[in-house]
N, C-alpha and C positions, 0 to 999 in steps of 0.2 A: 504494500500500500504506500510506503514511503517513496518508492521509485516513481509510482504513478503521480503522486502529489508533487514531487520535485519536477517531473517531466511537464506536468500541467503548468507549473509555475514558470518554467523556462519558456514554454510556448506562449504563455500569456505575456510575459515580459517582451519577447521578440515582437509579438503582435502590437503591443503598445508603442514600442520604439518605432516600428514601421508606420503606424498611424500618425504619430507625432511628427516624424520626419516628412511624410507626404503632406500633411496639413501645413507644416512650416514652409515647405517647398512651394505650395500653392499660394500661401499667404504672402510670401516674399514676391511672387509673381504679380499678385494684385497690387502690391505696393510699388512695383516697377511699371505702373501704367498698364497692367494686364499682360505684360510680356513675361512669360516664364521661360527661363533659359537653363540649359543643362550642358555643361562642357562646351560652351560657345554656340550651341544650337538652340534656336527658339522652338519651344514645344507648342504645337498647335493641335487642336482637336478637329478631326474630319467631320464636317456637318452634312455633307451630301454624298451621294453615290456616284458622282461623275467619274471617279477614278477606279471604280470596281472593275475587276476583282483585285487590282494591284493593292489598293487599300479601301476598305469599306467604311461606311458611316460608323462612328464610334471608335475608330482607330485614332492614334496620335501619330503625328509626323514630326521629325526633328529636322528643322530647316537651318542650314548653315549659310550665313551671308556669303554671297558669291559675286565676283566681278562679272559684269555683263559679258565681257570678252571671253570668259572661261566657259560659258554655257555652250553645250553642243547639242546637236540633233539627238533626240532620244532621252535627254535628261528630263527629270521631273522637277519643275520649278514652282515656286510660290511667288505670287505677285498681287498687286492691287489692280482690280479691274476699273473700268470707267466710272463705276458707282462707288469706288473706294472700298469695295469689299475684297477680302482676302480670298484668293483662288489658288488651287494647286492643280496644275495640268502638265501634260507632257509636251515637250518641244517637238513639233513635227518638221519644222524647217526654219531656217534663218534667212530672211530676205531684207535687203536694204537696211541693215542694222536693226531689224525688228524681229521678235520671236513670234512665229505662228504656232499657237498652242491648241491642244485638244484634250478633253477628258477621255480617258480610255473607254469609258462606257458611252460616250457621246457619238452620234453619227457623223457630225461634221466638225471642222475646225472652228475655233472661237472667232467671232466676227471682227474683233478689234485686236490687232497685233500688240504685243507687249514691248514697250520701250524701256530703255535702261533706267529711267527715273522711277519706273513702277516695279522693278524687280526687287524682291525681298531676299531670295536665296534659292538654294538647291536642296531638295529633300535628300537626307542622308540615310534615314531608316524610318520604319514605321512599326508600331506595336498595336496589334488588334485589341479592341474592346476596352482598353484603358481609358479612352476618352469618355466613355459612359460613366466610369467611376469618377473621373475628374469633374465632369459636369455636375454629378450628384454632390460631390464634396463641396463644390463652390456654391451650391444652393443653400438656402437658410436651413432646411431640414437636414441636409448633408453636414453642414457645419455643426449643427446640434448633435447629430449622431457621432461624427468623428471627433468632436471635442468634448461633448457632454458625457457620453458613455465612458470613455477612458478616464475622464476627470472624476466622475462619480465612483468608478471602480477604484481609482487610486485613493480617494478619500475614505471610502468604506474599508478598503484593505488596511489602511493605516490605523483607522479607528479599531478595527478587529485586532490588529497587532498590539495596540495600546491596551485594550481590555485584557488580552492574553497575558501581557507583561504584568499588569496590575494584579491579575488573579494569581500568577506565579509568586509575585512579591508578597501577597497576602497569605498564600499557603506557606511560604518560608517563615513568615513572621509568627505563625501559629505553631 
């Protein structure tokens, strides 16, 4: 029984550390104007299926700032479109110093080419499903769950330890 209790304690501690680290990571991103960065890459959540099956809705992509001249045909890039929305699509061709892009799931190329001033960077990697978790954590309910539950657990566990120590001290005094 002692091994099970110790194992459960280790798993709980690891879980709490991961929750606190992830929450801090996202909180720091919110403080940086909504930009969450990891190892020099901006982490973004995929909100549409235009790049499926390369990456689906709910994935995250890591976008590395890239010089316009370094982009090649076939690269997946992130840019601001004409409505100032962030878009991640594949470069189909480079013509007259502009990128012709297309979502992998779309039938045709994007109507407006990407210019150097709108390029954010090149996608380095993606991780499926993590975006759903990030979106949830950034919501009010998610913040409550990811900060409140571990906080309550820590408080209750410390009170439990305090009562246990008091009981042991009382037993030794008698």
